N, C-alpha and C positions, 0 to 999 in steps of 0.2 A: 463301277464300284470295285475297289481293290479286293482281291481274294484273301480270305483269312489265312491261307497257307499257300504261298506262291510255289510253283512247281520248280523254279530255278532260283538260285541266289544271284548275287551280283557277278559272280564269275561265269555264269552261264552253264554250269555243270549241274545235271539233275541230282536231286537229293538221294535218289536210289543208288546212283553210282558212287556218290561220295561216301556213303555209309555201308557200302557193300562189304567192307572188310570186317564189319562187326558180326557178320554171319547172318544166318537166317533167323527169323523171329523164333524165339524159343530157345536160342542158343544159351541164354543166361539162365535157363532153367536147370542146367546141369549143376550138380553139386560143386560149390566153390567158384563157379563162374562169375557170379556177381561180386564176390569179395575180391577176386583177382582184378576185375575191371575197375573197382573203386580204388584198390591200392595202386593201380596203374596211373590214376589221376593225380595231379599235383595239388596239394593243400596250401593255400596262401597263408594260413595261420601258422603252419609249421615250416614254412620256407626259411632257408638260412639267410643271414645277412649277406650284403654284397661281397664282403670279404671271405665268406665261408662257402662260396659256391664251389670252388675247386675241391675243397676238402670233402664235401659231401658227395661231389661227383666221383671222387676216388673211392668212397665207401660204397658206391653202387647205387646211390639215391639219385633220383632225377632232379636236376636243377629246376627251380621255380621259374615259370615263364615271366613272373613279375620283375625279375632282376636280370633278364637277358640283355646282353650288350649288343646283340646283333639279331638278325632274323631268326625266328624259332626254327629249330631243326625238326623236320618231319619225322615222326616216329615210323619205324619200319612196319610196313604192312604185312599181314600174314602171307605166307608163301602161296597160299591158294588163291589170294586176291590179285587181280591185275594191278599194275602200278598206277597210282593216281595221276591225273594230269598235272602238269607243272602249275603251281600257284603263282598268281601275279605278284610282282614285287611290292612289298609293303614298305612303308617309310620306317626308317630306323627308330626303334622305340627308345624312349628316354630311360635313363638309368633309374630314376626315382619318380615319385608322384609329381606331376606337373599341374598346378592349379589352373594355369591358363588353358592347358589342353582339356582339363576337366570342364571348365566353363565353356570352352568352344564346343565340346562334344554335346553338352546339354543345352546350351542356349544359342549355339550357332556363332559364327564369326562376328566379332565386334569391331567397330571402326576405331583405330588407334587414336589416342588423345593427342593434344597439341604438345604436351610435355614429353610423351613417349616418342614422338617423332623427332623433336629437336633437343630434348634432354637439357643439359646444363647450358647449351648454346642458345637456348630459346630466349629471345629478347623479353624483357619484363613488360607485360601488358599493363597499361594504365587504365584505371577505371574511367569509363566514359562519363562525362558530366551529365547530371540529370537535368532535363529541361526545366527551366524556371518560368513561372507564369509572368506575364508582363506586369510591371509595376506602374501604377498611375495613382492619381490623388484619391480616387475612390477606394482602391485596394488598400492604400496606406491608412485611410480613415477607418475602413472596416477592421484592419488589424489593430489599430489603436483602440477602437471601441471594444474589441474582444478582450484585449489585454486589460483594459480598465475594468471590464466586467469580472474578469477572473480575480484581479487584485482587490476590488472593493467587495465588502460583504453585501449579500443580497438584502434588499430593503424588505421591511415587514409588509405583509400583504395589506392592501388598502383598496380604495376604489380604483377601478380601472381608468387609466388616463383616456382622455378624448382622442379619437383617431387623428393622426397627423394629416395635415393637408398636403396635397401633392406639391411637388417642387414647382416653384414659380419662376417666371422668367426674370431677366434683368430689369425690365421696365416695371414689373409688378413689385420687385424688391425695392426699387427706388421709391415707388409710391408709398409702400408700407413704411419705409424709413422716415418719411415726412409726417406721418400721422401723430407721433408723439411718444412719450416714454412708456405708455401703457403696453403697446405691442413690444417695445424693447424689453420690458421686464418679463413678459410672457415668453418671448423668444429666448432670453438668457436663461430663464428657469427651465424651459423645455430642453435647451441645449445642455444645461448642467445635469438634468435628470437622465438624459439619454447617454451622456458621456461621449457624445460624438464631436468631432472637430467642428469649430465654427467657421463659417465663411467670412470673407473679408468685411462684408457689410455688417453681418451680425456681430463680429468682433468690435467694430467701431461703435455700434449702438450700445453694446455692453460696456465699453469703456466710457462712453458718455453717461450711461446710467450710473456708473460707479462714482462719477464726479459729483460733488455736492452742488445743489442749485444755489442761485443767488440768495433766495430766502434763507436757506440753511446757513450760508456763510454769514449773512447779516445777523441772524439770531445767535450764531456762535460768537460773533464779535461783540454783540450786546451783552451776552452772558459773561464773556471774559472781562468786559468793561465793568460790569456790576461786581464781579468778584474782586477786581483790582480796587474799586472804590471801597468795597467792604473791608478789604485788608487795610487800606490806608486809614479808614475811619477807626478800625480797631487799634491800629498803631497810635493814632491821635488820642484816642480815649486813654490808652495805656500811658501815653506821655503826660496827659493832663492829670490823671488821677494818681499816678505813681511817681513818675520821674520828677514832675514839678515839685512835689512835696519833699522829695529827697534833696533836690537842689536848693529849694528855699530854706529848708532846715539848716543846711550847711552854711548858706549865706547869713542867715539870722544868727546862728551860733558864733560865726566869725565876727559879725558886727557887735554882738554883746561882749565878746572877749576884748575887742579893741576898745570899746567904751569903758570897760572896767580898768584896763591898763592906763587909759588917759586919766581916769579919776585917781588912780594910784599915783600918778605923776603930777597931780595938781592941775590938770587941764580940764576943759569942759565946764567952765563956770557958767551959771545961768545968765542968759542974755539972748541976743538975736542969733538964730541958727540958719544956716543955709539949707535950701531944699534938699532933702535926702539925707541930711546929717542927723545921726542919732544923738539923743540928749538924755534919755531916761529908759528905765526898764519897768515893764508892766507885769505884776504878779497876780495870778488868780489861783490861789491854793486849791480851791475845790476842783478845778479843772486841770491842775498840775500844769499850768501855763506860765512860762517865763519868756517874754518876747521884747525885743528892743522897740522903743518909740522914736520915730524919725520925724523930721519936719516935712509937712506937706502930705498930700494923699495921691501923689503921682503913682500910677500902676507900675511902670517899668523901673522907677528909681526906689520905690518904697514898698508898695503892697505886694508886687510879684516877687520881691526878694524875701518874703516871709516876715516882714516887719509890720508894725502898726503905725498909721500916719495921723498926724495932728492937723486938724482943720485950722488953716492960718491964712486963707486967701479971700479977698473980697468980702461978700456978705456972709460967708461961712467962717470968718475968722473968729477964733475963740481964745480966751486967755490961757496962760500957763497955770499949772497947779499951785504955784506959790503966790498967785494973785489973791488979794484980800477978798475979792468977790468975783464970781463968774462961773461959767460952765465949761469945764475942760472936756472937749469932745475929740474922740479918736475913731478911726475906721480900720477895719481889717477883713481879710477874706474868710468866708465860712467854709468854702471848699477849694481845694487845690492851692498850690503855691504856699504850702506850709499850714494853711487853714487854722490860724490861731483862734478864731472866734466860732469854730464849728459847733461847740456845745454850750454856747452862752444861754441858750434857751433852757438849760438845766439849772441855772442859778436861781436861788431862792432869796427872799428878803432877809437881810442880815449877813449874807455871805461877804467876806472881805474882798476888796479890790484895792491893791496897793501899787502906788507909783513911786519908784525909787529914783532919786536924782543923786548928784555928786555930794550934796550936803544933807539931804533930808529924806524921810519916808513920809508919804502922804497916804493915810489909811482912810478908805471909803467903805461904807456899808451899802450893799445892794438894796434899793428902795422899791423899784417897780420895773415892769417890762411891757413894752408895746410889741405884740407879736408881728404886726404887719402894718405898713404904711407905704405911701407912694414915695418914690425916690425924690420927687420935687418938694416934699414937705421938709423945708429947712427949719421950721419952727421948733423941731425936736431938739435942736442944739442951741436954742436961744437961752438968755439968762434965766428965765423962769419957763421951762418947757411945759406946754399944755399937755395934760394927760399924764404927767409924771407924779402928780400928787403934791408938788411943791407949790406953796402959796406966795412966797416972797423970795427975793434974791438971796443967794447964799453961795457956798462953795460946793459945786456939784461936779459929777463926772458922767459922760454919756458915751456908750459903746454902740457903734452902728455896724451892721453887716447885711449881706444880701439874704433873701429868703424867697421861696422855699429853697431847699438844698439843691445845688447844681444849677441854679438859675439866678438871675439878677433882676427879676421882675419887680420885687418889692424889697422893703427894708425892714429889718427887725431892730428895735431900740431897747437898750437896757440903761436905766438910770441908777446912780448912786450918790450918796451924800457923805461929805467928809466928816469923819469922827475923830481923827487924830493927825497931828503934824509932829513928827518925831525926828530929832536930829540924829545923824548917823553916829555921832560920838556917844550917844546913849545906847547904842546897840540896836538890834533888829526888834521890830514890834512883835508882840506875842503871836500875831496871826502867822508870821513867817517862822517863828520858833516852833510852834506847835505843829 
């Protein structure tokens, strides 16, 4: 164990001999001895600056050992003391405070750094690359899964999913792929929920599951077909109920204008007329109807053009209005194609029905109506129609049309009796004037 106070210092000189010059113990007890000894010491707080050392030395003050440029000069020993042994050479002290020396004295010598050794000539050391973990499919899948989990919001808490089954081999996956779409759906759902990359087999199964089945394709085609048929039917109904009326009115008005121009020029005398040729105008004031009368009941040439047709063929041939006796019978549409007879069911007994020709006006009064009869009943246009109320031959008019509305299952019949024959030179009859 090291002694608290060694008997010798590093120089090997005993302490008693080194401090023998200070006198015997008790020498400082003399008056003024202690103050003289203290004044003899150098005070570092009052030491002069390095440039003031010489001036203060000239003034008789001791220079501070803190600013010595060389080895400290030993102070003269008292005359009575023997000369001290020569001190070992000390390293030259620095002129000012040295931080490196201070650190060396307190912490010991330190190993110089790389920059201290080489300074500005030290080559630039590059950062060593950090080792990267090996990249494989599993690592990429885990990174992708973690990224998706961070980007996607966390799902709401719910029932815990069923534990996943262990990874199967290639043969097991092939067998599972042949089982059907049930496992495909579950596999795709599980893959979507876990946000993990799909294997090649699972991706193929998911792609097949996204494709519609044959039944779905067939039902889709049937639905599209029904929609197309419905649109076509809607267009057809619009054509029948709206466009045919507009077109028929245009054609009927044109035919009536042409007929009046011919009458003004002296053409269109009563006689034989060709099928489809107009020869008269029918006026029904109560229904606000003015429509041309053409020869024949052909649909394309007469009825569908918005005109009224005269029965003139075979067993349905009827006389003209100027005949002395007979039943003048005409037919017209109740719906579509101008529908001139749509509201003839609203006629009442006594309502006027007027036939205008080039020379005369033939005025009839509505007599009776037959709401419904078979299309094959041709007796309704006979000389004395049964059910009309007429008992003997006379000058009659018969209007026929289809019923119920928008069908051609039955026929509706309206009869009238002539009450006046008026020449055009006498002016219009009162029924047309009022």
